[in-house]
N, C-alpha and C positions, 0 to 999 in steps of 0.2 A: 345880341349876345349877352349872356349872363357872366359876370366876372366876380370871382371870390377873392377877398383879401385875406391873406394869412400872415400873422405875426409869428416869426420864428424866435423863440425865447429860451433862455437858460440863465437864470439868475440875473435878470435885467430889470429889477424893480425900478431903479432910478431912471433908466431910459424909458420905460413904459410910462412912468409918471410925467415925463417930459413930452413924449410924443403922442400918447393916446388921446389927450384932449384936443389935439390938432389934426387928427386923422379925418379925412373927408369921407366918413363912414356912409353918408347918404348916397354917395356916388357908386357904391358897390352893392351887389345883390346879396352878399353874404360876407360876414366878417368873423373870423375865428383865429385861434392861436394853436400852434403846436409847441409843446413844452418838452424840453429835454431832461427834466428832472430838477426843476428849481426848488430851492429850499429857503429863499430869502423873502418870500411873500409875493413874488411875481404872479403866481397863479391866482392867489386870493384877490390881488388888486384887479387883475383883468376881469375876473368874474364879477367883481363889484361894479365894473363898468359895463356889464351886460355882454361881455365877450366870452363866448364859449371856448373852453380850453381842452384840447385833446392831448393826452399824454402819449408821446410816441412809444410804440411797443418795443422798438430797438434803439440802442444808443447810436449816436453819430449824426453828422450833418446830412449825409446822403439819405439816411433813414428818415430824417425830418421832412425832406422834400418829397420823398416817396409817399410818406403818410399824408402829407398835405394834399397831394394829387388824388389820393384814394378817398379821403373824407370830404373833399370839396364837392359841391353840387353845381358849380358854375361850369361854363364852357371853357373858361380860362382861369388861371390862378396867378395872382401877383403876390410875391413874398416880400416882406419888409422886416428889417431887423431894427427893433425899437431900442436904439442906443443913444438917441439924442445927437446923432452926428450927421443926419441927412435931412434934407427938406421934405417934409410930409406933403407939400404941395406938388411934388413931382409925381405923386401917385395918380394925379389927374392926367398924366401924359400917356398912360398905357392904353386906355380904351381907343383913342384915335389911331394909334399904331396897330392895334389888333384889327380894327375896322379896315385898315389898308391891306390886310392880308398877311401880316407878319405872324409867324407862329412862335417866335422867341424874341422877346424884347428885353434889352439890358440897359440899365442906368449906368453909364460909363464915367469913370474918373480919369479917362485917358484921352478924351476927345477935346478939340478946341472948344473953349468956353467952359470946360469942366475944372473942378478943383479937387486935388488929392490932399489928404491930410499932411503928406510929406512935402508938399510944394514949397512950404516956407523954409525948408532946410536945404543945405547944400548937398548932403548925402541923403539919397532916397532909395535905400536898398529894397524896400517892399515894392515901390513903384517900378524900379528897374527890373526886378524879378518878374513882375507881372508882364511887362512889355516884352521881355525875353521869351517867356512862355507863350505869349500871344503870337509872336512872330514865328516861333517854331511850330506851333500847332497849325497855323495857317499855311506855312510852307509845306508841311507834310500832308495835310488832309483836305484843305479847301480846294474845290474844283470850280465853284461858281458862287456868285453872290458876294456881298461884302465880307471882309474879314473883321473879326471882333478884336478890339484893342484891350478891353478889360475882361479878361477871362476868369478872374477870381472875385468878381463882385456878386454878392448874394442878392442885391436889390434888383430883381428881375421878374418877368412874367412870362407865362407860356400857355399855349392852348393844350388842354388836357390830352387830347388825342395825339398831338405831336409828342408829348412827354411819354406816352405809352409806347409810341414807335421807337423812341430812343433806347428803351430797355436799359436804363441806367442801373448801376450797381446800387444795392440797398445797404452797403456797408462802406465805411471809410469817410473821407471828406473831400473826395475828388469831384463832387457834384457840379460845381460851377464850371470848371474847365471841361468836365466830361460832357455837359450839355452842349457846349460850343463845339467840341470835337464831333459829337454825334450829329449835330446839325450839319456840319460839313460833310460827313460821310453819307448821311441820308438825304442830303440836299433839302433840308428844312429851312424855310425862309426865316431870316433873322435881321435885326436892326438894333442899333444903339442910339441913345440920346445922352447928351452931357448932363451930369449932375455935379453937385458941389458938396464935398465931404469935409467936415471939420474934425478935429481931434476929440477923442472921448474926454468928457469932463470928470470921469470917475472910473475906477477899476482898470483892468488891463484886458487886451484882446485875448480871446480864447485860442487864437491861431498864431503861434509864434512862427516867424518867417522861416527859420532853418529847419526845424522838425517838420513843419508843414510842407516846405519845399521838397524835402526828401521823399515824403509820401506821395506827393504829386508826380514826381519823376517816376516813381514806381508804377503809378497808374498809367502814365504815358507809355511805358514799356509794355504794360499789359494790353493797351489799346492797339499798339503796333502789331501785336500777335493775334488780335481779335479778328474773326472772320466775318461777323455780321455787321 
């Protein structure tokens, strides 16, 4: 099996400078990036490291994943967000799980042995929101196989043919929970493994919890009425 590694980036120069030197590039058959319109030197840095950068033709997180699946040449794609918050060594865990027959592989911050950036705090609104969405999605749509605890983590991999079957939307930012829900509905094999996330050392997240949450609830309402 050939596996492509895709970096999803948007003004992440500092994160790329921290993570790119530690990427296990030799373990992948292809490495490229999909950029959402960076203006901080991210693209220039990646190109200086020999990483081809594809400018996504449409804005949005869903569009970035869709474009990654389209331009990849491997049988499977692993996406990684270079923010300096996740262990690059976990990239080595995907191939064995694909080889076991899994079509969707998710690095989870909600399993035993994992670490979420909010775990050091008493109030964990983002973590609790993810757990609530995960439970609701599993209750409504899962009919077989394991249920996914971390439905909003972008650090994941998939087989390209399975992604095509999902027919995900190419607009919005529902892609992470959408892939889980579609895997439930289409009975696509899935698995999680624990990862350890630390807080960002610079900047702020692009996805604020309350605005993002409202848009995700809108997606779930759409999926409830979707027939395929």
